[in-house]
N, C-alpha and C positions, 0 to 999 in steps of 0.2 A: 405440415405440422404448424410451424408458428404463423399460418393465418389467421389463426386465434387470436394470437397476440398481437396483433395489428391495431394501431386506431389510437384515439386521443382517451381511451378508457379502459386504458389496460393499465393494471396497479400492479404493487411488485408481489401482493398476493396471488397474482395467476399466474408470476412467470415461475418456471419450474425451477426446483432448488434455490432459488434467491435468499441471500444474507444479508439480511439486513443492517448487518454489523460487518459489510466485509471490509469499510476504511479502518474498525481497528484490527482485523485482520492483518490487513495491509500493514499497518503500523508496528503491531507486533514483528512482522515478520521483517520489517526492515533491521528492526534493533535485534531481532534473532541471529540474522544472516553476519550481522556488522560484529556481534563477538562473535560469534564463528571465525570471521575471515581476523580477528582480533585486531579489528581496527579502530582506533580513540575517535570516538565523535567530534573531536577538533580535525582530526585531519581527515575525516569522510566530508566531513562542512567544505574545507577546504578542496578537495578533487572535485566537488560540484559546484563549486562555487556560489557555496548560499554560507548563510551565517550560521554557527554555533547554536545561536537560540532557536532558529529555526529548525532545523535541524532535531533540534529536543521537542521541539514541540509536537514535531511528527511524531516522535516516539511516544512521548506519552499516552498511557492509555486511557487518560480521560480528559484529555484534551478537544474539545468539540468545533475547535473553530481551526484546528491541523487542515490543511488540505496538501495534497500531493500531487503535482501535475503528472500527465504522462511519458511528461519528455524527462523530470525527475526519476518515474518509476522506469524508466529505458536506461538510464545513466546508472543507476542503482544495480539492475540487470547483469550490465557490464561488466561494473563492480566484482561485484560477490559472485559473478558466473553463473547465473542461474535463468532460469526462463523466464517470462512475465506472469505467467500462470503460476508458478510456485508461489508467487506473494498473496496467492486468495488461498492458500491450502490453510486451513485452520484446524488446526491441531488441539486444540483447545480440550 
């Protein structure tokens, strides 16, 4: 099945179910899960060993410069007791 998607000519449009807004979905879910656990942003930043400003940028819905490494996402999944793919669920 995936043989059709291998190679340098592959585009996002050719990948089944590709959500071009997946970064926004992840960031929305980080904030949502944090609030569900009732963890303050400052406390979460301390747990992750990042600055509150950095975490605030990640949670910001329209910050195009935000980044979230896989390592950070993995740590968040452990803190929130979520699977990594839970961060990709778009409930919008």
